[in-house]
C-alpha positions as CSV (number, residue, x, y, z in Angstrom):
1,M,8.2,40.9,-90.0
2,T,11.4,39.0,-89.2
3,K,14.6,39.3,-91.4
4,Q,15.0,35.5,-91.5
5,S,14.9,33.9,-94.9
6,K,12.1,31.4,-95.6
7,K,14.6,28.6,-95.3
8,E,15.6,29.7,-91.7
9,R,12.1,30.8,-90.6
10,K,10.6,28.8,-87.7
11,P,7.2,27.2,-88.0
12,R,4.5,29.7,-87.0
13,V,1.5,28.8,-84.8
14,V,-1.2,31.5,-84.8
15,I,-3.7,31.3,-81.9
16,V,-6.8,33.5,-82.2
17,G,-8.2,34.2,-78.7
18,G,-6.7,34.8,-75.3
19,G,-9.3,32.9,-73.4
20,F,-9.0,29.6,-71.5
21,G,-8.4,27.5,-74.6
22,G,-6.0,29.9,-76.4
23,V,-3.9,30.4,-73.2
24,A,-3.8,26.6,-72.5
25,A,-2.6,25.9,-76.1
26,A,0.1,28.6,-76.0
27,K,1.5,27.4,-72.7
28,K,2.0,23.9,-74.1
29,L,4.3,25.3,-76.8
30,K,6.6,27.1,-74.3
31,K,9.6,24.8,-74.8
32,T,9.0,24.1,-78.5
33,D,11.2,25.7,-81.2
34,V,8.3,27.5,-82.8
35,E,7.0,31.1,-83.3
36,V,3.7,31.5,-81.5
37,I,1.5,34.5,-82.2
38,L,-1.4,35.0,-79.9
39,I,-4.0,37.5,-81.3
40,D,-6.9,38.9,-79.2
41,R,-9.0,42.0,-79.6
42,R,-8.3,42.9,-76.0
43,N,-5.0,42.9,-74.1
44,Y,-6.2,40.8,-71.2
45,H,-7.2,37.2,-70.3
46,L,-10.6,37.2,-68.7
47,F,-11.8,34.8,-66.1
48,Q,-15.4,34.6,-67.5
49,P,-17.0,32.5,-64.8
50,L,-16.7,35.4,-62.3
51,L,-18.0,38.1,-64.6
52,Y,-21.3,38.1,-62.8
53,Q,-19.4,39.0,-59.6
54,V,-18.3,42.2,-61.3
55,A,-21.8,42.8,-62.6
56,T,-23.2,42.5,-59.1
57,A,-20.5,44.7,-57.4
58,A,-18.7,41.9,-55.5
59,L,-15.4,42.2,-57.4
60,N,-13.5,44.8,-59.4
61,P,-12.7,44.2,-63.1
62,S,-9.0,43.9,-62.3
63,D,-9.7,41.0,-60.0
64,I,-10.7,38.7,-62.8
65,A,-8.5,39.9,-65.6
66,A,-4.8,39.7,-66.3
67,P,-2.7,41.3,-69.1
68,I,-1.8,38.7,-71.7
69,R,1.7,40.1,-72.0
70,K,2.2,39.6,-68.3
71,I,1.0,36.0,-68.4
72,F,3.5,35.2,-71.1
73,R,6.3,37.5,-70.2
74,N,8.6,34.5,-69.6
75,Q,7.6,32.6,-72.8
76,K,10.1,34.0,-75.2
77,N,8.8,32.2,-78.3
78,L,5.4,34.0,-78.0
79,R,4.4,37.3,-79.4
80,S,1.1,39.0,-78.4
81,V,-0.8,41.0,-81.0
82,L,-3.7,43.3,-80.1
83,G,-6.3,43.2,-82.9
84,A,-9.4,41.5,-84.2
85,V,-9.1,38.7,-86.8
86,E,-11.6,39.5,-89.5
87,R,-11.4,36.4,-91.6
88,V,-9.4,33.3,-92.4
89,D,-8.2,32.1,-95.8
90,L,-7.7,28.4,-95.4
91,S,-6.3,27.8,-98.9
92,Q,-3.6,30.5,-98.5
93,K,-2.9,29.7,-94.8
94,K,-3.5,33.3,-93.7
95,V,-5.5,35.2,-91.2
96,Y,-6.4,38.8,-91.7
97,V,-6.0,41.4,-88.9
98,K,-7.1,45.0,-89.7
99,G,-7.0,44.0,-93.4
100,Q,-3.4,42.8,-93.2
101,P,-2.6,39.1,-93.9
102,M,-0.6,37.0,-91.5
103,R,0.6,33.6,-92.5
104,Y,0.5,30.5,-90.3
105,D,1.7,26.9,-90.4
106,Y,-0.7,25.8,-87.7
107,L,-3.8,27.7,-86.7
108,V,-5.8,27.5,-83.5
109,L,-9.2,29.2,-83.4
110,A,-10.3,29.9,-79.9
111,A,-12.3,33.1,-80.3
112,G,-15.1,32.1,-78.0
113,A,-18.8,33.1,-78.2
114,T,-21.1,36.1,-77.8
115,H,-24.7,36.6,-77.0
116,S,-27.6,35.2,-79.0
117,Y,-31.0,36.9,-79.0
118,F,-32.4,34.2,-81.3
119,G,-32.9,36.6,-84.2
120,N,-34.0,39.6,-82.1
121,D,-30.7,41.5,-81.9
122,Q,-32.7,44.7,-81.3
123,W,-33.3,43.5,-77.7
124,S,-29.7,44.0,-76.8
125,E,-30.2,47.7,-76.3
126,H,-32.6,47.0,-73.4
127,A,-31.3,43.6,-72.2
128,P,-27.5,43.5,-72.1
129,G,-25.8,40.2,-71.9
130,L,-22.7,39.1,-70.0
131,K,-19.7,38.1,-72.0
132,T,-17.1,40.9,-71.5
133,L,-15.8,43.2,-68.8
134,D,-17.6,46.1,-70.6
135,D,-20.9,44.1,-70.3
136,A,-20.3,43.5,-66.6
137,T,-19.6,47.1,-65.8
138,E,-22.6,48.2,-67.8
139,I,-24.9,45.8,-66.0
140,R,-23.4,46.9,-62.6
141,R,-24.0,50.5,-63.6
142,R,-27.6,49.9,-64.5
143,F,-28.2,47.7,-61.5
144,L,-26.9,50.3,-59.0
145,L,-28.5,53.2,-60.8
146,A,-31.9,51.5,-60.3
147,F,-31.7,52.0,-56.6
148,E,-30.7,55.6,-57.0
149,A,-33.7,56.2,-59.3
150,A,-36.0,54.5,-56.9
151,E,-34.7,56.7,-54.0
152,V,-36.0,59.9,-55.8
153,E,-39.0,58.4,-57.5
154,T,-42.4,59.5,-56.0
155,D,-44.8,57.5,-58.2
156,P,-45.3,54.1,-56.6
157,Q,-45.7,52.2,-59.9
158,A,-42.6,53.9,-61.4
159,R,-40.6,53.1,-58.2
160,E,-41.7,49.4,-58.4
161,A,-40.5,49.3,-62.0
162,C,-37.1,50.8,-60.9
163,L,-36.8,48.0,-58.3
164,T,-37.8,45.1,-60.6
165,F,-34.9,43.2,-62.2
166,V,-35.6,40.5,-64.8
167,V,-33.0,38.0,-65.7
168,V,-33.7,35.9,-68.8
169,G,-32.1,32.5,-68.8
170,G,-31.9,29.8,-66.1
171,G,-28.4,28.5,-66.8
172,P,-25.5,29.0,-64.4
173,T,-25.0,32.6,-65.3
174,G,-28.6,33.5,-65.0
175,C,-29.0,31.7,-61.7
176,E,-25.8,33.1,-60.2
177,M,-26.7,36.7,-61.3
178,A,-30.3,36.5,-60.0
179,G,-29.1,35.2,-56.6
180,A,-26.4,37.8,-56.3
181,M,-28.8,40.6,-57.1
182,A,-31.3,39.4,-54.6
183,E,-28.6,39.3,-51.9
184,V,-27.4,42.9,-52.8
185,A,-30.9,44.3,-52.6
186,R,-31.4,42.7,-49.1
187,S,-28.0,43.9,-47.8
188,I,-28.2,47.6,-48.4
189,P,-31.4,49.0,-46.9
190,D,-29.5,51.2,-44.4
191,D,-27.8,53.0,-47.3
192,F,-31.0,54.6,-48.5
193,R,-33.5,56.9,-46.8
194,Q,-36.6,57.0,-49.0
195,V,-36.8,53.5,-50.4
196,D,-36.7,50.0,-48.9
197,T,-34.3,48.1,-51.1
198,K,-35.6,44.8,-49.6
199,T,-38.8,45.3,-51.6
200,A,-36.9,44.8,-54.9
201,R,-38.1,42.0,-57.1
202,V,-35.7,39.7,-58.9
203,I,-37.5,37.6,-61.6
204,L,-35.7,34.7,-63.3
205,I,-37.4,33.6,-66.5
206,Q,-36.6,30.2,-68.0
207,S,-38.2,28.7,-71.1
208,G,-37.6,25.1,-70.0
209,D,-39.2,23.2,-67.2
210,R,-36.3,23.5,-64.8
211,I,-33.3,25.7,-64.2
212,L,-29.6,24.5,-64.5
213,K,-30.7,21.9,-67.1
214,S,-27.0,20.7,-67.5
215,F,-27.2,19.6,-63.8
216,P,-28.9,16.5,-62.5
217,D,-32.6,16.9,-61.5
218,E,-31.7,16.8,-57.8
219,S,-29.2,19.6,-58.1
220,S,-31.6,21.7,-60.2
221,D,-34.3,21.3,-57.6
222,D,-31.9,22.3,-54.8
223,A,-30.8,25.4,-56.7
224,Y,-34.5,26.3,-57.3
225,D,-35.2,26.0,-53.5
226,Q,-32.1,28.1,-52.6
227,L,-33.1,30.9,-55.1
228,K,-36.6,30.9,-53.6
229,E,-35.1,31.3,-50.1
230,L,-33.4,34.5,-51.4
231,G,-36.7,35.8,-52.6
232,V,-36.1,35.3,-56.4
233,E,-39.3,34.8,-58.4
234,I,-38.8,31.9,-60.9
235,M,-41.0,31.7,-63.9
236,L,-40.5,28.3,-65.6
237,R,-42.0,27.3,-69.0
238,N,-42.1,31.0,-70.0
239,R,-40.6,32.4,-73.2
240,V,-39.8,36.1,-73.6
241,T,-41.5,37.4,-76.8
242,E,-40.5,41.0,-76.6
243,V,-38.0,43.2,-74.7
244,R,-38.8,46.9,-74.3
245,A,-37.4,49.8,-72.4
246,D,-40.2,49.5,-69.9
247,G,-40.2,45.7,-69.4
248,V,-40.7,42.4,-71.1
249,M,-43.5,40.4,-72.7
250,C,-43.9,36.7,-71.7
251,G,-46.6,35.4,-74.1
252,E,-49.5,37.6,-73.3
253,D,-48.2,38.8,-69.9
254,F,-46.2,42.0,-69.5
255,I,-43.7,42.6,-66.7
256,A,-42.9,46.2,-66.0
257,A,-39.2,46.5,-65.3
258,N,-36.6,49.1,-66.0
259,N,-33.8,46.5,-65.9
260,V,-33.6,43.4,-68.0
261,F,-30.5,41.2,-68.2
262,W,-29.9,38.5,-70.8
263,A,-28.4,35.1,-70.0
264,A,-30.5,32.9,-72.4
265,G,-28.3,32.0,-75.3
266,V,-24.9,32.2,-77.0
267,K,-23.6,32.0,-80.5
268,A,-20.0,31.3,-81.7
269,S,-17.7,34.0,-82.9
270,P,-18.5,35.0,-86.5
271,I,-14.9,34.2,-87.5
272,G,-16.0,30.6,-88.1
273,E,-18.2,31.7,-90.9
274,S,-15.2,32.8,-93.0
275,L,-13.9,29.3,-93.1
276,G,-16.5,28.0,-95.6
277,V,-17.0,24.8,-93.6
278,E,-20.0,23.2,-92.0
279,L,-21.4,25.0,-88.9
280,D,-24.0,24.0,-86.4
281,R,-27.1,26.1,-85.5
282,S,-25.1,28.2,-83.0
283,G,-22.4,29.0,-85.6
284,R,-19.9,26.6,-84.1
285,V,-17.5,24.8,-86.4
286,I,-18.2,21.0,-86.6
287,V,-14.7,19.6,-86.1
288,E,-13.1,16.2,-86.5
289,P,-12.4,13.9,-83.5
290,D,-9.0,15.5,-83.1
291,L,-10.5,19.0,-83.1
292,S,-9.2,19.9,-86.5
293,V,-11.2,21.4,-89.4
294,P,-12.3,18.8,-92.0
295,A,-9.8,18.6,-94.8
296,Y,-7.4,21.0,-92.9
297,P,-5.5,19.0,-90.4
298,K,-3.3,21.9,-89.3
299,V,-6.3,24.1,-88.4
300,F,-7.9,23.5,-85.0
301,V,-11.0,24.9,-83.4
302,I,-11.5,24.7,-79.6
303,G,-13.7,26.0,-76.8
304,D,-17.0,27.7,-77.4
305,Q,-16.2,28.0,-81.1
306,A,-16.1,24.3,-81.7
307,S,-18.9,21.7,-82.0
308,A,-17.1,18.7,-80.7
309,K,-17.9,15.3,-79.2
310,S,-15.9,13.5,-76.5
311,A,-14.4,10.3,-77.8
312,K,-15.0,8.5,-74.5
313,T,-18.7,9.3,-74.1
314,G,-19.9,10.5,-77.5
315,E,-21.5,13.4,-75.8
316,P,-21.0,17.0,-76.9
317,V,-18.2,18.8,-75.2
318,P,-19.8,21.5,-73.0
319,G,-19.0,25.2,-73.5
320,V,-17.4,25.6,-70.1
321,A,-13.9,26.6,-69.0
322,Q,-12.7,23.1,-68.5
323,G,-13.7,22.1,-72.0
324,A,-11.7,24.9,-73.4
325,I,-8.7,24.3,-71.2
326,Q,-8.6,20.6,-72.0
327,G,-9.1,21.2,-75.7
328,G,-6.3,23.8,-75.7
329,E,-3.9,21.4,-74.0
330,Y,-4.8,18.6,-76.3
331,V,-4.2,20.7,-79.4
332,G,-1.0,22.2,-78.0
333,N,0.4,18.7,-77.4
334,I,-0.5,17.6,-81.0
335,I,1.3,20.6,-82.5
336,R,4.3,20.2,-80.1
337,H,4.7,16.5,-81.0
338,E,4.4,17.0,-84.7
339,L,7.0,19.7,-84.7
340,E,9.5,17.9,-82.5
341,D,9.1,14.4,-83.7
342,D,8.9,13.7,-87.4
343,T,8.0,10.0,-86.8
344,W,5.0,10.9,-84.5
345,V,1.8,10.4,-86.4
346,E,-0.8,9.3,-83.9
347,R,-3.1,12.1,-82.9
348,G,-5.8,10.0,-81.4
349,E,-9.2,11.6,-80.5
350,F,-10.1,14.3,-78.0
351,S,-11.8,12.9,-74.9
352,Y,-13.3,15.4,-72.5
353,F,-12.9,14.6,-68.8
354,D,-15.9,16.0,-66.9
355,K,-14.7,17.2,-63.5
356,G,-18.2,18.2,-62.4
357,N,-20.5,21.1,-62.4
358,L,-20.7,23.9,-59.9
359,A,-23.0,26.9,-59.5
360,T,-23.3,29.3,-56.6
361,I,-26.6,31.0,-55.7
362,G,-25.5,33.2,-52.8
363,R,-23.6,33.1,-49.5
364,N,-23.5,29.5,-48.3
365,K,-25.8,28.6,-51.2
366,A,-24.6,26.5,-54.1
367,V,-25.0,23.2,-55.8
368,A,-22.3,20.8,-57.0
369,D,-22.3,17.6,-59.1
370,I,-18.8,16.1,-58.9
371,R,-18.4,12.7,-60.5
372,G,-21.8,11.6,-59.2
373,F,-21.5,13.2,-55.8
374,K,-24.2,15.8,-55.3
375,L,-23.7,18.6,-52.7
376,K,-25.6,21.7,-51.8
377,G,-25.4,24.6,-49.4
378,F,-22.2,25.4,-47.6
379,P,-20.1,22.4,-48.7
380,A,-20.9,23.1,-52.4
381,W,-20.3,26.8,-51.9
382,F,-16.9,26.2,-50.2
383,I,-15.8,23.9,-53.1
384,W,-17.0,26.6,-55.6
385,V,-14.9,29.2,-53.9
386,A,-11.8,27.0,-53.7
387,V,-12.0,25.9,-57.4
388,H,-12.5,29.4,-58.7
389,V,-9.7,30.9,-56.7
390,L,-7.4,28.0,-57.8
391,F,-8.0,28.7,-61.5
392,L,-7.4,32.5,-61.4
393,V,-4.2,33.1,-63.4
394,N,-2.1,35.2,-61.1
395,F,-1.3,35.4,-57.4
396,R,-2.4,39.0,-57.0
397,S,-5.9,38.1,-58.3
398,K,-6.1,35.2,-55.9
399,V,-5.3,37.4,-52.9
400,S,-7.6,40.2,-54.0
401,V,-10.6,37.9,-54.6
402,I,-10.1,35.9,-51.4
403,F,-10.0,39.2,-49.4
404,S,-13.1,40.6,-51.2
405,W,-15.1,37.4,-50.7
406,A,-14.0,37.2,-47.0
407,W,-15.1,40.8,-46.4
408,T,-18.5,40.2,-48.1
409,Y,-19.0,37.0,-46.2
410,I,-18.3,38.5,-42.8
411,F,-19.9,41.9,-43.2
412,G,-22.4,41.3,-46.0
413,S,-21.1,44.4,-47.8
414,R,-19.9,44.6,-51.4
415,G,-16.9,46.9,-51.9
416,A,-17.2,47.4,-55.7
417,R,-20.5,49.4,-55.7
418,L,-19.2,52.1,-57.9
419,I,-21.3,53.6,-60.7
420,T,-18.9,54.2,-63.6
421,G,-19.2,54.9,-67.3
422,K,-21.4,57.3,-69.2
423,S,-24.3,56.7,-71.5
424,D,-27.9,57.7,-72.0
425,Y,-29.0,55.4,-69.2
426,E,-29.2,57.8,-66.2
427,V,-31.5,58.6,-63.3
428,K,-34.2,60.8,-64.8
429,C,-36.2,61.7,-61.7
430,P,-34.6,64.4,-59.6
431,P,-35.9,64.8,-56.0
432,K,-38.8,67.3,-55.8
433,D,-38.8,70.1,-53.3
434,E,-41.6,69.7,-50.7
C-alpha cells in the first residue's frame, strides 16, 4: 500500500491475467500516468500455441515461457502480483486476492480459459488437457513413459494398449498434437530393442464431420490427408461417452488405450461467475461492443473470457491469440485516452481483424488460410514457423526455438525427451528374467 493520500493517488488499472490479452493491454499503458497492477497465478507469460510442442518433446518449457517481471522490467508504472483472483466485487470496485481486497479504477479481466469435459470432470484423471506448462509436461511424461512400458511388456495386447494414443478433439490443438505424436513414434525405433515404436497407433476422435472446423473445407480436407499420411487414424462423427484408465468408449465401441489426451472443449475462467452478469454456455462474459461489462463501463473482459462480436463482421471473436492481443490493445488504448484526455469520449466498437488461420501437422505438413489464400505443405509450414517465432516475447526464446526446430528438421530427433515429474503413473511392468 502506498503512502500517498487519496487526493494524490494515481488512477489504478488492475489487469487479471498475464496472457496475450493482459500483456497487450499493459504495454499500451506504459507511458500513461497510471498505476498498473498485473495479477497472475503464475509468474510467467506463456506462449500457448506452442504448448503441444512441449507435450511432444520438441521444445523445453523455458522456450515458450518468459517471466512477467522480465517482460515489464522497463515499465516503471507496472507492478506484478503473484496470486489468484478469487472474485470481483463490481459495486465496491475491488478484486480479492487470497481473501484480501484490492481496489481498482479500471479493471481488465483476461484470465483465459480451462478445459471443459462437458460435465464429465472425472475424465480429467485419465485424459489430461493442454492449457498450462504443467499439463504439457504431464502429457510429455505419459507419452514417453508409454514407450518405456511397451519395451518391457510381454503380453501382446497389453503392449498394443501401451502404444495406442487417443487424442479427443479435432481442432488445431488436437490435430497438431496427433501429428506430432505420430512423427515421434516413427522417428525413434532405433532407441528401443524390444518394441517397434513405428507400430504405435495415434487415433484422433472428432465428434463433427470434419477436423479444423474453423478452417475452410479445402484446408480441412488437406489437413485430413496430411494426418493420414503420417499414419494417424481419424474417427469422424464419433463422440466419446466414457474415459477410463484402460481406454475410451465411443458409443458402443471400446478402444483399449493407456493414454488418452483431451483437446475437445474449453470453458472460461470461473472468475466471470463472480460478476453476477450474463454468461454464455461456456461461461464467457457477454460484453458490450466496446468489450466492457454491461452497466460497468470501466470493467473490460477480453480474450477467451469474453463472448464478443466483431463490429465489422458481426461474427464472434475467436478464442485465439490474435483475438486476445487485439482486444488487449483496444482496451489499453481506451483507458489511456480516457485518462489522458478529459474531452475524449468516443470509444467506438471493437472490430477484430482476422489475419488468417494456421495449423501444422508435422514437418513440411501444415495448412494455412490467410485472407482467402489457402496454402498447404511446405509453404504453409514455413509461414507457421515464421509467425510463431515472430510472436515469441523475447530474443532468447526466438533463438532457442529456431535452433530446436532446425535440429529436429535436419536430424528428425527431438531434444526434449526427458521424463520428469513424479506421480502414480509409472511403468508397472518390469522386465522378466529369461
